KEMARLUM-354966 format. One line per field, with one value per residue (C-alpha): residue number from 1; residue in one letter; x, z, y. Coordinates in Angstrom, 1 decimal, padded with zeros to 4 digits. Each point is the difference from the previous one (the first is absolute). Last residue first. Layout:
N
num c(NUM/...);
residu c(A/...);
x c(X/...);
z c(Z/...);
y c(Y/...);
END
This chain:
159
num c(159/158/157/156/155/154/153/152/151/150/149/148/147/146/145/144/143/142/141/140/139/138/137/136/135/134/133/132/131/130/129/128/127/126/125/124/123/122/121/120/119/118/117/116/115/114/113/112/111/110/109/108/107/106/105/104/103/102/101/100/99/98/97/96/95/94/93/92/91/90/89/88/87/86/85/84/83/82/81/80/79/78/77/76/75/74/73/72/71/70/69/68/67/66/65/64/63/62/61/60/59/58/57/56/55/54/53/52/51/50/49/48/47/46/45/44/43/42/41/40/39/38/37/36/35/34/33/32/31/30/29/28/27/26/25/24/23/22/21/20/19/18/17/16/15/14/13/12/11/10/9/8/7/6/5/4/3/2/1);
residu c(X/X/X/X/X/X/X/X/X/X/X/X/X/X/X/X/X/X/X/X/X/X/X/X/X/X/X/X/X/X/X/X/X/X/X/X/X/X/X/X/X/X/X/X/X/X/X/X/X/X/X/X/X/X/X/X/X/X/X/X/X/X/X/X/X/X/X/X/X/X/X/X/X/X/X/X/X/X/X/X/X/X/X/X/X/X/X/X/X/X/X/X/X/X/X/X/X/X/X/X/X/X/X/X/X/X/X/X/X/X/X/X/X/X/X/X/X/X/X/X/X/X/X/X/X/X/X/X/X/X/X/X/X/X/X/X/X/X/X/X/X/X/X/X/X/X/X/X/X/X/X/X/X/X/X/X/X/X/X);
x c(003.4/-001.1/-000.8/-000.7/001.3/003.4/000.5/-001.2/002.6/002.9/001.9/-001.1/002.0/-001.3/002.0/000.3/-003.7/-000.4/002.9/-001.1/-003.3/001.8/002.8/003.3/001.6/-001.0/-001.4/-002.4/-001.8/-003.2/-001.9/002.7/-000.3/-003.8/000.2/002.7/-002.0/-003.1/001.7/001.5/-003.4/-001.5/002.8/-000.7/-003.5/-003.3/-003.0/-002.6/-002.7/-001.8/-000.3/002.7/001.2/002.2/-000.4/001.8/-001.9/-000.3/-003.4/-000.8/-003.7/-000.5/-002.9/001.5/002.8/002.8/000.2/-001.8/-000.7/002.7/002.6/-000.8/-000.1/003.4/001.6/-001.6/001.0/003.5/000.4/-001.4/002.3/-001.6/002.4/001.6/-000.8/002.2/-000.9/002.9/-000.5/003.8/000.4/-003.4/000.2/-003.7/-001.1/-002.7/-000.8/-001.0/-002.1/-002.0/-003.3/001.2/001.3/001.4/001.0/-003.7/000.0/002.9/003.6/001.8/001.1/001.6/002.0/001.1/001.0/002.3/-000.8/002.4/-002.7/-000.1/001.4/-002.0/-003.2/000.3/000.6/-003.1/-002.2/001.2/-000.6/-003.6/-000.8/001.5/-001.8/-002.1/000.2/000.3/002.8/002.5/003.2/002.9/000.0/000.7/003.0/001.3/-000.4/002.0/002.7/000.3/000.1/003.1/-000.6/001.4/001.6/003.3/002.0/002.5/003.7/002.2/002.7);
z c(-162.0/002.7/002.7/003.4/-000.5/-001.1/003.1/002.2/-001.6/000.1/003.0/-001.0/-003.2/-002.3/-003.2/000.3/-000.5/-003.2/-001.9/001.7/-002.0/-003.3/-001.9/-001.1/-003.1/000.7/-002.7/001.6/-002.8/002.1/-002.5/000.2/003.9/-000.4/-002.0/002.2/003.2/-001.7/-001.1/003.4/001.6/-002.4/000.6/003.8/-000.7/000.4/001.8/-002.4/-001.6/-001.9/-002.2/-001.0/002.0/002.2/003.8/002.7/003.3/000.8/001.4/-003.0/-000.6/-002.5/-000.3/000.1/-002.7/001.2/-002.3/001.2/003.7/001.1/-002.2/001.2/003.6/-000.3/-001.5/002.5/003.0/-001.4/-000.3/003.5/001.7/001.3/002.9/-000.1/002.1/-000.2/-000.2/000.1/-002.3/-000.4/-003.8/-000.9/002.3/000.8/-000.3/002.0/-001.2/002.5/-000.1/003.1/-001.7/-003.4/001.3/-003.1/000.4/-000.3/-003.7/-000.5/-000.7/-001.3/-003.3/001.6/002.4/-002.7/-002.2/002.6/002.4/000.5/001.6/-002.3/-003.2/000.2/001.1/-002.8/-002.5/001.1/000.1/-003.4/-001.5/001.3/-001.0/-003.5/-000.7/-001.6/-001.5/001.7/002.3/-002.8/001.8/-001.3/003.1/002.2/-002.2/000.1/003.8/000.3/-002.2/002.3/003.0/-001.3/-001.0/001.9/-001.8/-000.3/-003.1/000.8/000.0/-002.2/001.7);
y c(024.6/-000.6/002.6/-001.4/-003.5/001.2/002.1/-002.9/-002.4/002.5/-001.5/-003.5/000.1/-002.6/-000.4/-003.7/-000.5/002.0/-001.6/-003.3/000.1/000.0/001.7/-001.4/001.4/003.5/002.2/002.4/001.9/000.5/-002.1/-002.7/000.1/-000.2/-003.2/-001.5/000.6/-001.4/-003.2/-000.6/000.5/-002.5/-002.5/000.3/-001.3/001.7/-001.4/-001.5/002.2/-002.9/002.1/002.5/003.0/-002.1/000.5/001.9/000.2/-003.7/-000.9/-002.2/-000.7/002.7/002.5/003.4/-000.3/002.3/003.0/003.1/-000.2/-002.5/001.7/003.6/-001.2/-001.7/003.1/002.3/-002.2/-000.3/003.8/000.5/-002.6/-003.1/-000.5/-003.5/-003.1/-003.0/-003.7/-002.5/-003.0/-000.2/-000.2/001.5/003.0/000.6/003.6/001.9/003.5/002.7/003.1/-001.0/000.7/-001.3/-003.3/-001.6/-003.6/-001.1/000.8/-002.5/000.6/-003.2/001.6/003.0/-002.1/-002.4/003.0/001.4/002.8/002.9/002.1/003.0/-001.6/-003.2/001.8/002.5/-002.8/-001.9/003.1/001.2/-003.4/-000.1/003.5/-000.6/-003.2/001.6/003.5/003.4/-001.1/-000.3/-001.1/002.0/002.3/-003.0/-000.9/003.6/-000.1/-003.2/001.6/003.1/-002.3/-001.7/-003.6/-002.9/-002.9/001.7/-001.2/-002.7/000.9/-002.1/-002.1);
END
């Protein structure tokens, strides 16, 4: 029986993908924030896409996530690198006058919430730019890498 390739990416490859995101042009800040959250917290695309503005408690430095399969709500620390990336996106790229309370929106009018296909597309695009040539790459490649022991270290100084 043939061995399947690992779905998780080594941290060095995750960092290369994050560095490939052009944060000086739209939608770079949005995409960087999404991918950084996925890599740091081990969140899936559905969890990222369901995030609303009210889920971020800036004063308490927490982030509330709802697990889509179970409906269980969890609270995560809003790590400094994540807070900076989210704030940069919200200030510079997220359309200010939209009715959706979702955090991550498309750049084109009518500024709908993103889809998992869009996240997958961006991950593959940045992986190609970072010269990462894995056969299987998507949101789970980031999610399954999560190592809780180093989460706070990553969040402090990524990448």
